[in-house]
DONUFI-40306 format. One line per 10 residues: their letters; for each residue x, z, y of C-alpha. Coordinates in steps of 0.05 Angstrom, whole numbers. Each point is the difference from the previous one (the first is absolute). Last residue first. Example, Ala and Ser with C-alpha at 12.3 -4.5 7.8 and 13.67 -1.06 7.14 Angstrom:
2
SA> 273:143:-21; -27:13:-69 $
//
This chain:
372
LEVNEVSDEP> -2504:-1806:1060; -9:-61:44; -22:21:69; -41:-51:38; -12:43:62; 36:60:28; -41:55:34; 4:52:55; 3:-50:57; -67:-28:-23 $
RFVVKHAGGI> -35:68:7; -18:47:-56; -61:37:-30; -35:-6:67; -47:46:40; 37:66:4; -32:48:50; -2:64:-40; -55:29:-45; -4:-13:-74 $
KEPIDKSSLG> -72:-22:-14; -34:5:67; 61:-26:36; -1:-63:-45; -71:-24:14; 17:-38:64; 53:-39:-37; -51:-31:-48; 4:25:-71; 20:-39:-62 $
KIKLLESSSF> 55:49:-18; -8:65:39; 3:55:-53; 48:-36:-47; 43:-17:60; 7:74:17; 22:18:-71; 51:-58:0; 30:24:65; -14:-38:64 $
STIAKLIVKG> 40:-40:51; 32:-41:-56; 66:-36:8; -8:-70:-28; 18:-48:-56; -32:-68:-7; -43:-47:-42; 8:35:-67; -47:-34:-50; -53:44:-31 $
QSDVVDIVDG> -53:-54:-3; -40:33:56; 61:-3:45; 56:51:0; 33:41:55; 61:37:-26; 18:67:31; 57:29:41; -10:73:18; -15:23:72 $
KRFVGDVNKV> -63:39:-18; 9:25:-71; -7:-33:-68; -34:9:-67; -15:-62:-40; -55:-53:4; -52:-9:55; -59:-48:-3; -43:-46:43; 34:6:68 $
GKPLLSKHDA> -28:-47:52; -41:53:36; 62:43:7; 26:-50:50; 64:-41:-12; 32:-23:64; 2:-74:16; 52:-53:-17; -53:-56:-2; 23:-33:-65 $
CVAKAAGEDV> 25:62:-36; -36:61:28; -66:-33:17; -1:-45:-62; 10:59:-47; -53:40:40; -51:-55:-10; 15:-7:-74; -7:75:-15; 59:48:-2 $
MVSGSSPTNL> 33:38:-57; 44:57:21; 66:18:-33; 46:57:-18; 68:30:16; 33:-67:13; 75:-4:-8; 38:-8:66; 42:-63:9; -54:-42:34 $
IWRERQKLRE> -24:57:45; 70:15:24; 15:-73:12; -63:-7:41; 19:59:43; 69:-30:12; -28:-68:19; 11:-55:-51; 62:-43:-4; -12:-71:-24 $
TPLIYTGIDE> 29:-7:-70; 70:20:-17; 49:-44:-39; 30:24:-65; 75:-13:5; 41:-1:-64; 73:18:2; 50:-21:53; -9:-62:45; 36:29:61 $
GSLIRELVNK> -45:14:59; 44:50:38; -47:54:-26; 17:-17:-72; 75:-2:14; -1:68:34; -38:31:-59; 43:-33:-54; 68:19:28; 29:-15:-70 $
EYGSAIITGC> -53:-15:-52; -7:58:-49; -67:20:29; -29:-63:-30; -59:-30:36; -76:1:7; -17:-15:72; -70:16:26; -39:-23:61; -49:46:35 $
GGKQAIEAAL> -69:-23:24; -36:57:-33; -26:-45:-55; 72:-21:-13; 22:72:-7; -50:14:-55; 17:-65:-35; 74:15:6; -12:67:-34; -37:-33:-57 $
LKTKMGGTSF> 58:-49:-6; 49:59:-3; -43:34:-52; 2:-62:-43; 76:-6:7; 12:68:-31; -17:70:20; -3:70:-28; 75:12:-1; 33:52:-45 $
TSGAGKAYSF> 17:-40:-62; 1:-69:33; -58:-39:29; -58:-32:-36; -8:-69:-31; -28:-66:24; -8:-30:69; -6:-76:-1; -74:5:-18; -12:33:67 $
VEDTIDTIEK> 20:-65:34; -49:-39:-43; -55:50:15; 11:-16:74; 42:35:53; -9:-52:55; 55:-23:47; 60:14:-44; 71:-21:19; 66:-3:-38 $
VMRADKDTKP> -27:-2:-71; 60:8:-45; 4:-44:-62; -10:16:-73; 21:-58:-45; 54:40:-36; -51:53:-19; 29:64:-29; 37:34:57; -35:-42:53 $
NGTYVGDIDT> -68:29:-22; -50:-51:23; -23:-35:64; 48:44:38; -13:47:57; 62:25:36; 72:24:-8; -9:53:-53; 24:71:5; -50:19:54 $
LLILLEADMK> -6:2:76; -71:-9:24; 2:-20:74; -65:8:39; -6:-35:67; -43:5:62; -10:76:-5; -63:31:32; 2:67:-36; -63:-16:-40 $
SACYASMRDN> 22:-66:-28; 73:19:-14; -20:68:-27; -52:-31:-46; 53:-49:-23; 51:56:-12; -51:38:-42; -11:-63:-40; 73:-6:-18; 6:76:-6 $
DGFNDGIEST> -42:2:-63; -66:27:-24; -27:15:70; -23:70:-18; -62:39:21; -50:-20:-53; -6:71:-27; 24:-19:-69; 48:-51:30; 43:56:27 $
SVVDNENFIP> 24:25:67; 30:70:5; 74:-4:-17; 0:-75:3; -7:1:76; 14:-74:6; 62:-16:40; 12:-18:72; 66:5:37; -8:0:76 $
VVGLDLLVGV> 62:-26:36; 6:36:67; 12:-39:64; -43:46:42; -52:-56:9; -1:-7:-76; -14:75:-9; -54:-3:54; -35:-58:-34; 5:35:-67 $
SARLNNYSKR> -35:60:31; -56:-43:29; -11:-37:-66; -3:65:-38; -51:30:48; -42:-63:-3; 4:0:-76; -19:74:-3; -62:-14:42; -20:-65:-36 $
NNLSSRSILI> 6:28:-70; 25:-57:-43; 73:4:21; 15:72:-18; -52:-4:-55; 44:-50:-36; 56:50:-4; 58:10:47; 69:31:4; 36:-14:66 $
QSCLLGHRSF> 73:19:4; 40:-10:64; 64:-36:17; 48:13:57; 55:-48:22; 70:12:24; 27:-54:-46; 33:49:-48; -63:42:6; -40:-56:-34 $
EEEYARMLLP> 44:6:-63; -5:76:-7; -75:0:13; -12:-55:-51; 37:38:-55; -34:66:18; -67:-36:-1; 9:-24:-71; 24:67:-27; -56:35:38 $
QGISACAQKL> -52:-46:-32; 28:3:-71; -18:71:-20; -72:-4:25; -7:-70:-28; 25:24:-68; -51:57:1; -56:-49:17; 22:-46:-57; 2:60:-47 $
PIYKVPNLHG> -71:20:21; -22:-73:-11; 29:-11:-69; 24:-72:3; 73:6:21; 37:-57:-33; 58:25:-42; 67:30:22; -19:71:17; 65:36:15 $
IAKAGLGVAG> -27:46:54; 34:-37:57; -16:-66:-34; -74:14:5; 5:23:72; 37:-63:20; -51:-44:-36; -59:36:32; 32:-5:70; 21:-72:-6 $
SSVLIIQYGK> -45:-40:46; 14:-8:74; -46:-27:54; 41:-9:64; -34:-13:67; 46:-39:47; -10:-14:73; 45:-58:20; 40:1:64; 64:-35:-21 $
KKLESIEDVI> 36:66:-8; -55:22:-47; 12:-61:-43; 74:19:-7; -20:71:-20; -48:-27:-53; 58:-40:-31; 45:61:-2; -57:41:-29; -9:-50:-57 $
IQIREKDIGT> 75:-3:-15; 6:76:0; -60:6:-46; 33:-49:-48; 65:40:1; -39:64:-12; -29:-26:-65; -42:61:-19; 0:28:-70; 50:-4:-57 $
SSSLLNTGVK> -13:-70:-26; -12:-24:71; -65:-5:37; -12:-26:71; -10:-74:-13; -43:9:-62; -45:49:36; -21:-52:52; 14:-1:75; -58:-18:46 $
VVVRRVSSFD> 16:-22:71; -56:1:50; 16:-39:64; -22:7:72; 28:-50:50; -17:-69:-28; -12:-54:53; 65:-37:-16; -16:-1:-74; 2:-76:-6 $
RM> 22:-23:-69; 55:-52:-2 $
//
């Protein structure tokens, strides 16, 4: 039996395949999912729902039956499909006397510290009020061309789990777990019940993409589990067709594949770890030792070079003289300011840029030994 007795906040991600029917939305499946979430709410769990399906629903509503690749069309389908999806959820949650809310986010919503803190606070209030927040990517405005999209809702759900302080991420899909091969074509394929480390071998098990309107597949689910794992959040990959699957998972039943969490980092550290770097600074050997081995602040004097364009408060990589990333940190200076003061003693900073800043970052604003 798995022990989830300490779990109170859960992110449940529902895939496109589960929600779609040949004519549009599978209302019976949504009813089942909402019924299960309602039972968990009665037991005191806080549930965040990440729901795919908007693009597929929009496509089917306009009679488009092929994969949606043209970005403006995808955005239009998302715009059409979102209200259809939310209406279905709202109707089902109202049967249980529950309210749901819609939260559309892009990567920048989580990567900008101010907007992230505002989002985290509002989600906290919603959960305290007993509301079920329903997250989805804002496909209408976020695109890969501007680097503002997550790519798939699997990884988005993992970032939500890590950054919204969830203890467990449940990825519900149309397959019952991670297999060593394709169970439909490989008679020797076996299900992996528990994964401690997501190695190259584990990734080799995942082949193929999702269905017509989904962007995922088993690889994206493993990538999501890896993100959640680094944030100290466990992940279950299981079939959404299993009866009472959510309640059975949380009761410890051996359902699906369980990817174990690592030691939970502090919330600020998780945010730094899961936020893409806006640039980098190269430090000398003495500074590298000071920030890593001695856990000291980085002074401008130890900065040798600055790469990229970033603002004060952005997350940056700190690299050694060989270009190896040694940690990620929140910078106290913009890239233009650092270019002016790199190599200088703290006493010379006011003369160059004014202000009273003396350090590039402090130990509490960094995460060490990051593997990118």
